N, C-alpha and C positions, 0 to 999 in steps of 0.2 A: 644203580646204587653208587653213591660217591665213595671212592677211596680215601677215607678219612685220614689214614696214616700218611699217605702220599701227600695229600693236601696239607697236613700239618707240618711236614718237612718243608714244602714250599713256603707256606706262611711263615714259619720260624725264620727261614733264611732271609726273607724279604724284610721281615720286622728288624732283623739285626742291622741291615744295611741301609734302612729307609732314609735316614738324614743324608748319608753320603750320596745315595742314589739320587735324591731330590737335588741335591747340589750340583751333581755332574750333569743332569739331564733337563735342568729347569729352562735352558736357552737353546736346547738342541735343535728345535725346529728353525731357528735363525739360520742355521748352517746346512739345512736340508731342503733346498728348493723343490726338489721332486717329491718329497714327502708332503710338503705344504700344497703342491699342486694336486696331488692324489687326494688329500684331505678336502681341498676345495671342490674337486669333482664330487666327492662324496656328499659334501654339505649341499651343493647345488642340485644333486639328484634327489636327496631326500627332500629338499625344499620344494623342488617341481612336483613331487608326489603328495604334497600336502602340508609337509613341515610338522609333522606330529613329533611325538617324544623320541629321543635318541639316547640309547646307553652306551657308555664308554666302559667295556668290560675289561678288567685288568688295568684300571686307570692309573695305578701307581700314585705319584704325588700330585696328579691332577693338572699337568701343564698342557696335555693334549685336550682334555675336557674343556679347559679354559679357551683353548684355540678354537674349538668347534663352537662354543658358545659366542665367541667373537665373530664367527662366521654367520650368526644368527639362528643357530639351532636351539631347540629347547632340549638340552642335554643334561644328563646327570652321569656320575661315575660310580662304578662298584669295583671293589678290590677285596681279595681274601685277607689281605694284611691290614689289620686294625691301626697299626702304626702308620702305614702309608695313608690310609683314610684320614686319620688325625692331621697328618701334615697337610693333606690336600684341603681339609677343612679350615685350617689356620691360614693357608696361603690365599685360598679363594673363598672367602666366607659367604659370598653371595651365590655360590654354586652348592648343588646337592651331591653328597657323596655318601656312600653306604657300604658296609661290610657285608660281603656275600660271596657266594660259590657259583662260578660260571655254569657248572653242570647241574645246579638245582636253584634257579634264580626265583626270587620272590617277586616275580612280575607275571601279570595276568597273561593269559593266552592272546596273541594278536595286539598287544598294547603299544608296540613299538613301531615306528617308521624306519627306524635305522639302528644297527648295531655295529659298533667299532670294536674290533678285537685285533689290537695292534701289539704283536709280539707277546700276547698272552696266551696263546695256545702252545708255545714252545715246551712248557713243562708238563704237558699232557701226553700220558703214554699212548702209543699208536692204537692199542686196542680199546682205549677209552674216548678216542676223539670222536667216533660216530655218534656217541650219546651227547657229546658236548655240541656237536653241529645240529643235532636233533633239537636240542634245547634252544639254541639260536633260532632255528625255524619256528619253534613254538611261540616264542615271544614276539616274532615280527608279524606285523599286519600283512595281509594279501597285498602284493606289490612292494613290499618294504625291502630295503637293501641292506646288505652286509658287506663291510670292508675289512678283510683280515690281512694282516701283515705278518710275515715270518721270513726266517733264513731258508734258502733253497738248498736242497741237496744238489751235489754235482754229479751224481751218477744215477741215470735213469733205472739201472738194475737194482738199486738200493733206494726205494721210495722214501725210507726214513733213515736217517743217520743220527746217531747220538753224539754230542760233543760236550766238552767240559766248559759250560757257561760259567762266568765269573761268580754267580750267586749260588746256583745249584744245577745239576745236569739237566740238559735240555735236548730237544730234538730239532733236526732240520727236515724239510719235506721237499719231495720233487714236486714242482708246480702242477704238472698234469695230473699227478696222483691226488693231490689235494683238491683240485678242481672236481675230479671224479667223485671224490667223497662229498664234497658240497652238493654236486648234483644228485647223489644218492640220498642227501638228506632233504631234497626238494628246493635246493638253492642254485639257480643256474648262473654260471659265470656270465658277466656283461663286459668286462674288461680286466686287464691286467697290466702291471707295470713291474719290470724287472730291472733293478739296478745292478751293474757289475761292480765288484769290489774295487776300491780305489786304494792307492798305495798307503794313503794315511789311515785307513780303516783299521780299527782294532782287530776285526775279524775279517778273513779274506773269503767271504761267502756272499753269494747273491742275495740281495734283499728283494723279496717279493711281496706285491700287494695284489690281491684278487678282490674284485668287486663283484658281487653277486646278488641276485635278486630272487624273491620268493614269488611264485607265481600269483597273478592277480586273480580274484573271483570272476569267472566268465560271466559277461553281461547276458541277460536273457532278452531276446526280441519280443 
């Protein structure tokens, strides 16, 4: 069951900052070669698996959705903030954007070859994350891939850490702990990238990208 009160807090917070957020982040990928590389790996991996539909969950103003579309993917964006979705539709009118909740997606079972969750799990409470990952697993086709990005915890004895995000409180995750949670949801880690904090970063946290795969249906001889 979705925690509607918590979701409403996040939705209202992002509605309030949507225009400024879009302005700040519209060109972010131009300054992030490692992020572009990991998104490129994701796009190539999904393409090699058949190139079916991809969902950018927590798409915000749509700039990463557009980047993936430019990589040749059949991608659409979903976000809880209706204001973010409206900005995305205005900026990228040729792409599809929908208002939706990651924990209860209006997407059929096994409909997607790829799911991107880039810094969109950070506002999910730890006890609710397994349900979210189970939903990612549900909408992925056998053999489909998930790329999840998040800030890493710096203390393995504390697998999750709360921090004061600029928009609304958020969580960091110890990478091995989140990888284990993915595995528990039926999504096996394929690769990871960890970027150490740089002096110019606004937050001095590790940035983590985990690429995971849903098991394929076994072939019958």
